[in-house]
Legacy VTK file of the C-alpha trace (Angstrom):
# vtk DataFile Version 3.0
C-alpha trace
ASCII
DATASET POLYDATA
POINTS 477 float
-25.836 1.064 15.763
-28.025 4.094 14.893
-30.632 3.932 12.156
-28.612 6.229 9.926
-25.459 4.106 10.246
-27.365 0.901 9.586
-29.048 2.371 6.515
-25.755 3.771 5.253
-23.875 0.519 5.806
-26.429 -1.643 4.009
-26.991 0.869 1.238
-23.264 1.202 0.548
-22.879 -2.570 0.448
-25.714 -2.837 -2.053
-24.510 0.153 -4.037
-20.973 -1.192 -4.373
-22.069 -4.707 -5.281
-24.685 -3.485 -7.736
-22.190 -0.991 -9.156
-19.865 -3.869 -9.957
-22.772 -5.794 -11.465
-23.672 -2.803 -13.631
-20.110 -2.544 -14.946
-20.228 -6.226 -15.831
-23.673 -5.828 -17.401
-22.598 -2.873 -19.523
-19.661 -4.874 -20.867
-21.979 -7.756 -21.728
-24.595 -5.453 -23.294
-21.922 -3.744 -25.378
-20.385 -6.994 -26.618
-23.782 -8.616 -27.228
-25.205 -5.667 -29.186
-22.087 -5.425 -31.374
-22.110 -9.183 -31.969
-25.821 -9.622 -32.736
-26.508 -6.343 -34.545
-29.623 -4.196 -34.146
-32.233 -6.697 -35.385
-30.957 -9.810 -33.565
-30.331 -7.747 -30.440
-33.971 -6.675 -30.639
-35.118 -10.302 -30.967
-32.911 -11.403 -28.054
-34.439 -8.815 -25.731
-37.960 -9.342 -27.062
-37.762 -12.925 -25.798
-37.221 -11.804 -22.207
-39.753 -8.983 -22.478
-42.463 -11.425 -23.537
-41.416 -13.855 -20.802
-41.586 -11.048 -18.228
-45.308 -10.577 -18.842
-45.875 -14.112 -17.529
-43.208 -14.329 -14.838
-44.634 -11.270 -13.109
-47.491 -13.579 -12.056
-45.035 -15.686 -10.054
-44.844 -13.134 -7.251
-47.635 -10.567 -7.652
-46.327 -8.281 -4.937
-46.248 -11.022 -2.314
-42.562 -10.520 -1.529
-43.300 -7.001 -0.278
-45.969 -8.257 2.133
-43.822 -11.218 3.179
-40.795 -9.031 3.992
-43.007 -6.600 5.896
-44.652 -9.349 7.959
-41.467 -11.320 8.551
-39.775 -8.113 9.757
-42.625 -7.345 12.156
-43.125 -10.982 13.310
-39.696 -12.560 13.472
-40.917 -15.527 15.517
-43.177 -16.592 12.634
-40.681 -15.773 9.872
-39.899 -19.417 9.065
-43.549 -20.403 8.674
-44.293 -17.338 6.553
-41.313 -18.087 4.314
-42.380 -21.696 3.705
-45.951 -20.752 2.811
-44.674 -17.990 0.522
-42.500 -20.527 -1.333
-45.507 -22.858 -1.593
-47.756 -20.185 -3.113
-45.024 -19.038 -5.458
-44.398 -22.587 -6.705
-48.061 -22.944 -7.638
-48.002 -19.582 -9.422
-44.893 -20.563 -11.391
-46.662 -23.679 -12.653
-49.717 -21.648 -13.703
-47.656 -18.880 -15.337
-45.427 -21.142 -17.414
-48.398 -23.251 -18.506
-50.179 -20.079 -19.639
-47.102 -18.929 -21.541
-46.800 -22.212 -23.418
-50.500 -22.117 -24.311
-50.110 -18.576 -25.697
-47.261 -19.427 -28.086
-49.434 -20.633 -31.022
-51.404 -17.379 -30.989
-48.533 -14.872 -31.310
-47.307 -13.669 -34.677
-43.569 -13.843 -33.970
-41.241 -15.906 -36.196
-40.847 -19.591 -35.263
-37.264 -18.963 -34.154
-38.459 -16.351 -31.628
-41.209 -18.665 -30.353
-38.680 -21.445 -29.715
-36.428 -19.044 -27.826
-39.352 -17.932 -25.644
-40.166 -21.563 -24.797
-36.545 -22.201 -23.914
-36.333 -19.093 -21.729
-39.530 -20.127 -19.902
-37.504 -22.743 -18.004
-35.863 -19.871 -16.066
-38.563 -19.374 -13.384
-38.719 -23.129 -12.772
-34.965 -23.361 -12.266
-35.081 -20.333 -9.947
-37.764 -21.768 -7.704
-35.784 -21.285 -4.460
-34.954 -17.602 -4.951
-37.580 -16.579 -2.310
-34.868 -17.389 0.241
-33.422 -13.984 -0.688
-36.119 -12.461 1.545
-34.032 -13.668 4.487
-31.300 -11.188 3.508
-33.777 -8.295 3.624
-35.464 -9.286 6.859
-32.159 -9.960 8.640
-30.583 -6.829 7.110
-27.632 -8.979 6.027
-27.008 -7.337 2.686
-23.404 -8.480 2.682
-24.772 -11.625 1.031
-25.403 -9.537 -2.059
-21.869 -10.602 -2.992
-23.700 -13.628 -4.410
-25.045 -11.376 -7.149
-21.532 -10.407 -8.204
-20.381 -14.005 -8.365
-23.387 -15.017 -10.452
-23.009 -12.104 -12.846
-19.299 -12.814 -13.285
-20.156 -16.415 -14.140
-22.921 -15.353 -16.533
-20.816 -12.641 -18.197
-17.868 -14.992 -18.637
-20.072 -17.578 -20.334
-21.667 -15.009 -22.655
-18.326 -13.509 -23.664
-16.937 -16.987 -24.230
-19.912 -17.916 -26.432
-19.563 -14.698 -28.415
-15.882 -15.455 -28.940
-16.793 -18.850 -30.424
-19.612 -17.373 -32.562
-22.566 -18.871 -30.711
-26.206 -18.318 -31.731
-28.912 -16.505 -29.737
-30.104 -19.866 -28.369
-26.853 -20.417 -26.488
-27.039 -16.912 -25.001
-30.532 -17.676 -23.697
-29.235 -20.885 -22.088
-26.800 -18.764 -20.072
-29.780 -17.034 -18.446
-31.052 -20.467 -17.369
-27.696 -21.271 -15.794
-27.832 -17.915 -14.021
-31.314 -18.667 -12.622
-30.449 -22.078 -11.219
-27.182 -20.815 -9.719
-28.968 -17.917 -8.033
-31.611 -20.286 -6.684
-29.052 -22.684 -5.186
-26.939 -19.949 -3.578
-29.985 -18.078 -2.238
-31.139 -21.307 -0.573
-27.702 -22.159 0.794
-27.071 -18.765 2.411
-30.682 -17.802 3.133
-31.421 -20.874 5.275
-28.553 -19.837 7.563
-30.478 -16.676 8.461
-34.077 -17.902 8.424
-35.032 -21.550 8.125
-38.295 -22.314 6.403
-40.602 -24.173 8.793
-42.447 -26.912 6.897
-45.938 -26.103 8.071
-48.741 -25.550 5.568
-50.807 -22.806 7.169
-53.784 -21.794 5.056
-54.456 -18.782 7.279
-51.009 -17.411 6.421
-51.543 -18.192 2.728
-54.875 -16.379 2.803
-53.308 -13.429 4.619
-50.484 -13.123 2.076
-52.865 -13.354 -0.889
-55.469 -11.050 0.676
-52.939 -8.327 1.459
-50.920 -8.639 -1.730
-53.674 -8.601 -4.349
-53.639 -4.782 -4.631
-49.865 -5.005 -5.105
-50.444 -7.784 -7.634
-52.620 -5.547 -9.765
-50.148 -2.695 -9.286
-47.338 -5.013 -10.462
-49.316 -5.980 -13.547
-50.153 -2.399 -14.401
-46.531 -1.363 -13.795
-45.382 -4.032 -16.225
-47.921 -2.777 -18.760
-46.672 0.781 -18.810
-42.998 -0.220 -18.497
-42.771 -3.100 -20.980
-45.852 -3.142 -23.215
-44.235 -0.461 -25.338
-41.583 -2.926 -26.545
-44.223 -5.397 -27.724
-46.130 -2.617 -29.483
-42.952 -1.323 -31.135
-42.305 -4.862 -32.387
-45.847 -4.962 -33.782
-45.796 -1.529 -35.457
-42.105 -1.109 -36.360
-40.356 -4.497 -36.224
-37.286 -5.872 -34.438
-34.891 -3.165 -35.653
-36.872 -0.491 -33.813
-37.061 -2.808 -30.797
-33.266 -3.107 -30.951
-32.784 0.662 -30.776
-35.417 1.107 -28.074
-34.102 -1.782 -25.985
-30.591 -0.370 -26.220
-31.870 2.852 -24.627
-33.932 1.006 -22.052
-31.046 -1.256 -21.036
-28.882 1.754 -20.259
-31.458 3.713 -18.290
-32.724 0.757 -16.255
-29.240 0.286 -14.773
-29.894 3.458 -12.776
-32.776 1.725 -11.034
-30.318 0.310 -8.521
-30.153 3.527 -6.503
-33.843 3.992 -5.574
-34.596 0.262 -5.547
-31.754 -0.571 -3.175
-32.549 2.434 -1.009
-36.097 1.139 -0.697
-34.831 -2.402 -0.034
-32.761 -1.150 2.906
-35.405 1.208 4.290
-38.492 -0.969 3.891
-37.921 -3.433 6.771
-36.524 -0.670 8.996
-39.401 1.738 8.398
-41.915 -1.103 8.812
-40.586 -1.516 12.360
-40.092 2.181 13.140
-43.586 3.299 12.081
-45.184 1.461 14.984
-42.651 2.750 17.514
-42.152 6.383 16.556
-44.185 8.199 13.928
-41.915 11.238 14.209
-38.826 9.210 13.277
-40.765 7.546 10.477
-41.745 10.911 8.966
-38.227 12.339 9.239
-36.609 9.351 7.559
-39.316 9.352 4.876
-38.730 13.025 4.106
-34.973 12.581 3.936
-35.098 9.526 1.656
-37.507 11.278 -0.722
-35.378 14.414 -0.743
-32.127 12.608 -1.506
-33.675 10.547 -4.293
-35.195 13.638 -5.925
-31.910 15.528 -5.602
-29.894 12.687 -7.113
-32.435 12.065 -9.869
-32.242 15.619 -11.183
-28.436 15.711 -10.890
-27.966 12.483 -12.862
-30.691 13.393 -15.343
-28.938 16.566 -16.455
-25.491 14.955 -16.651
-26.536 11.805 -18.514
-28.944 13.468 -20.940
-26.145 15.857 -21.918
-23.869 12.874 -22.589
-26.530 10.781 -24.362
-24.835 10.523 -27.768
-21.428 9.821 -26.213
-22.823 7.055 -24.012
-24.638 5.303 -26.851
-21.607 5.375 -29.152
-19.331 4.229 -26.312
-21.541 1.284 -25.316
-23.163 0.263 -28.591
-21.309 1.973 -31.413
-22.466 4.451 -34.076
-24.842 1.860 -35.512
-27.128 2.433 -32.511
-27.044 6.256 -32.601
-30.770 6.490 -33.559
-31.413 5.294 -29.995
-30.422 8.743 -28.678
-33.898 10.240 -29.026
-35.764 7.614 -26.955
-32.811 7.468 -24.555
-33.363 11.033 -23.330
-37.076 10.519 -22.671
-36.498 7.146 -21.009
-33.738 8.667 -18.903
-36.027 11.323 -17.473
-38.724 8.713 -16.948
-36.155 6.773 -14.943
-35.197 9.869 -12.975
-38.852 10.256 -11.963
-38.730 6.705 -10.686
-36.158 7.789 -8.089
-38.760 9.572 -5.936
-41.614 7.382 -7.207
-40.075 4.197 -5.793
-39.689 5.843 -2.386
-43.306 7.046 -2.528
-44.457 3.557 -3.494
-42.523 2.094 -0.564
-44.235 4.495 1.839
-47.655 3.648 0.406
-47.013 -0.058 1.052
-45.723 0.526 4.587
-48.824 2.583 5.373
-50.947 -0.316 4.114
-52.464 1.779 1.331
-51.861 -0.821 -1.381
-55.397 -0.510 -2.726
-54.941 3.176 -3.505
-51.560 2.400 -5.032
-53.279 -0.238 -7.153
-55.830 2.266 -8.448
-53.007 4.686 -9.280
-51.270 1.942 -11.230
-54.410 1.043 -13.153
-54.940 4.677 -14.103
-51.342 5.035 -15.330
-51.562 1.755 -17.240
-54.692 2.936 -19.066
-52.969 6.206 -19.980
-49.886 4.300 -21.126
-51.797 1.890 -23.340
-53.819 4.659 -24.989
-50.829 6.921 -25.574
-48.630 4.092 -26.874
-51.260 3.001 -29.376
-51.596 6.613 -30.535
-47.971 7.812 -30.403
-45.989 4.769 -31.601
-47.540 4.777 -35.117
-46.868 8.549 -35.295
-43.392 8.843 -33.714
-42.189 5.241 -33.506
-39.915 4.332 -30.601
-39.673 7.990 -29.487
-43.442 8.019 -29.000
-43.115 5.037 -26.654
-40.369 6.799 -24.689
-42.481 9.964 -24.346
-45.320 7.810 -23.044
-43.033 6.304 -20.389
-42.060 9.775 -19.189
-45.643 11.022 -19.010
-46.759 7.846 -17.215
-44.085 8.286 -14.535
-44.964 11.967 -14.161
-48.622 11.060 -13.650
-47.658 8.398 -11.116
-45.578 10.953 -9.205
-48.508 13.307 -8.639
-50.880 10.461 -7.754
-48.421 8.917 -5.265
-47.684 12.272 -3.606
-51.397 12.783 -3.103
-51.722 9.444 -1.275
-48.683 9.950 0.947
-49.705 13.508 1.881
-53.108 12.255 3.047
-51.510 10.067 5.736
-48.339 12.044 6.406
-49.295 15.693 6.597
-45.704 16.598 7.530
-44.352 15.030 4.353
-42.794 17.892 2.386
-42.059 18.573 -1.278
-40.447 21.964 -0.794
-36.809 20.835 -1.406
-37.867 19.545 -4.829
-38.363 23.051 -6.194
-34.834 24.024 -5.195
-33.439 20.954 -6.957
-35.374 21.799 -10.126
-34.110 25.391 -10.082
-30.529 24.160 -9.535
-30.834 21.592 -12.330
-32.224 24.061 -14.870
-29.573 26.657 -13.993
-26.771 24.128 -14.321
-28.138 22.822 -17.620
-28.205 26.354 -19.070
-24.551 26.784 -18.109
-23.600 23.448 -19.680
-25.446 24.275 -22.909
-23.928 27.735 -23.187
-20.396 26.360 -22.781
-20.643 23.644 -25.443
-21.227 20.520 -23.316
-17.560 20.174 -22.405
-16.712 17.310 -20.041
-14.910 19.581 -17.589
-18.057 21.694 -17.298
-20.357 18.681 -16.968
-18.404 16.855 -14.269
-16.827 19.731 -12.333
-18.624 23.032 -12.833
-22.172 21.663 -13.031
-22.060 19.804 -9.659
-20.616 22.934 -8.026
-23.412 25.085 -9.478
-26.057 22.487 -8.639
-25.172 21.977 -4.989
-24.332 25.665 -4.569
-27.832 26.723 -5.615
-29.373 23.934 -3.501
-27.551 25.285 -0.427
-28.534 28.892 -1.235
-32.169 27.823 -1.444
-31.812 25.974 1.864
-32.234 22.547 0.335
-30.149 21.193 3.203
-30.988 21.658 6.876
-29.561 20.696 10.259
-30.713 17.111 9.845
-28.603 16.782 6.717
-25.521 18.204 8.422
-25.957 15.856 11.365
-26.139 12.918 8.971
-23.034 14.190 7.175
-21.147 14.313 10.468
-22.148 10.770 11.359
-21.472 9.203 7.957
-18.404 11.138 6.865
-16.802 12.368 10.060
-17.594 9.047 11.765
-19.161 10.520 14.852
-20.970 8.020 17.012
-23.924 10.110 18.036
-27.176 8.722 16.626
-28.951 10.902 14.159
-32.450 9.773 14.972
-33.372 9.859 18.600
-36.684 8.930 20.124
LINES 1 478
477 0 1 2 3 4 5 6 7 8 9 10 11 12 13 14 15 16 17 18 19 20 21 22 23 24 25 26 27 28 29 30 31 32 33 34 35 36 37 38 39 40 41 42 43 44 45 46 47 48 49 50 51 52 53 54 55 56 57 58 59 60 61 62 63 64 65 66 67 68 69 70 71 72 73 74 75 76 77 78 79 80 81 82 83 84 85 86 87 88 89 90 91 92 93 94 95 96 97 98 99 100 101 102 103 104 105 106 107 108 109 110 111 112 113 114 115 116 117 118 119 120 121 122 123 124 125 126 127 128 129 130 131 132 133 134 135 136 137 138 139 140 141 142 143 144 145 146 147 148 149 150 151 152 153 154 155 156 157 158 159 160 161 162 163 164 165 166 167 168 169 170 171 172 173 174 175 176 177 178 179 180 181 182 183 184 185 186 187 188 189 190 191 192 193 194 195 196 197 198 199 200 201 202 203 204 205 206 207 208 209 210 211 212 213 214 215 216 217 218 219 220 221 222 223 224 225 226 227 228 229 230 231 232 233 234 235 236 237 238 239 240 241 242 243 244 245 246 247 248 249 250 251 252 253 254 255 256 257 258 259 260 261 262 263 264 265 266 267 268 269 270 271 272 273 274 275 276 277 278 279 280 281 282 283 284 285 286 287 288 289 290 291 292 293 294 295 296 297 298 299 300 301 302 303 304 305 306 307 308 309 310 311 312 313 314 315 316 317 318 319 320 321 322 323 324 325 326 327 328 329 330 331 332 333 334 335 336 337 338 339 340 341 342 343 344 345 346 347 348 349 350 351 352 353 354 355 356 357 358 359 360 361 362 363 364 365 366 367 368 369 370 371 372 373 374 375 376 377 378 379 380 381 382 383 384 385 386 387 388 389 390 391 392 393 394 395 396 397 398 399 400 401 402 403 404 405 406 407 408 409 410 411 412 413 414 415 416 417 418 419 420 421 422 423 424 425 426 427 428 429 430 431 432 433 434 435 436 437 438 439 440 441 442 443 444 445 446 447 448 449 450 451 452 453 454 455 456 457 458 459 460 461 462 463 464 465 466 467 468 469 470 471 472 473 474 475 476
């Protein structure tokens, strides 16, 4: 099977499964927000945001290094997996202990503190989830059906609890059930692909830690400029503002599936290809960046135009004040489309340290701007900060990639921007009608992209292979 077919097959599997999960998630978010109201919905999400600042220490970028090394050294995959699980178990113990010690020092209500302590059991119950790395290394993404089954179970329980008038505590318990179920299924199916070899190898542990520490700092800084805003909003504006902001964030983060799953499929493949053929590596890198940028701008224009409709449809008119931060968060998310691909390339090229420094710089900007803008503009100030942080990260990441890949090109991006702006002007002038948004705008967008030569022969060859089902491989050595 050619590289293009393999990428397409795995990406479509992930896209379909995640698409189903998103539909389920949107139903749950809608029902939960209506049931809890703005303030309680804010508290419910604040619990998991606070927890996330500690659970990020349970991986610290190690999974990226582990997948890369297991893909390149399949004969040692079992030993690497076992030592990764060992390190992660130790980190879980340290992280949860730190969280529990921090509880007396936070100013949240006692009810929120108790919910955080309850939710902290999640990482412990999900201790075997590292077996999911076997799916990535083996390129067996059909096992992502597990995610659908787990989300159906979780959604059913939440909807059932809402029907019987349950409290926030019971909704948090559902997340614990979800974690332990995911852990058990990941272990059951993952061990069929790669069996962990029970061999404590300190050299492997040192290698994983040594190579992942730049990613660890990058992960921490990423969490700071993605989630710190919610804690600061809670501090400056209270749970009601957090409820509105979280409502916006929950919608926009669903779009993360496209670049994240693209990177998940490409990462092990490109890790192998880079050592065999630099030319193929560059071509695939250029194409993945181009498609993510193209899709990001297309979705950004469509969804920002429909912002009020989406919020009312999902949350109801009570959450309409969330429209302002939604637009800024949406465009921040659209920047993450190419940014995630750039970050993947930086990791494959073993430039994690530079990526770490980029993350630190963006985190510092984010902290400063949030502290300044949230008191002035509230939740909208936090959303603006997210957009500017992602924009800064884009330019920094491009600079790193261009240093190693001189043939990496940004030229299609300008055509996509011109097409997006032109289409948006047409939509605005015609009153944001749905027929214009979903029919005329895509025609204008892709028409201008083709006029500006945003597509080339490589794209047409891929189209023939994917759509017309021709067997000829797109990428040849």
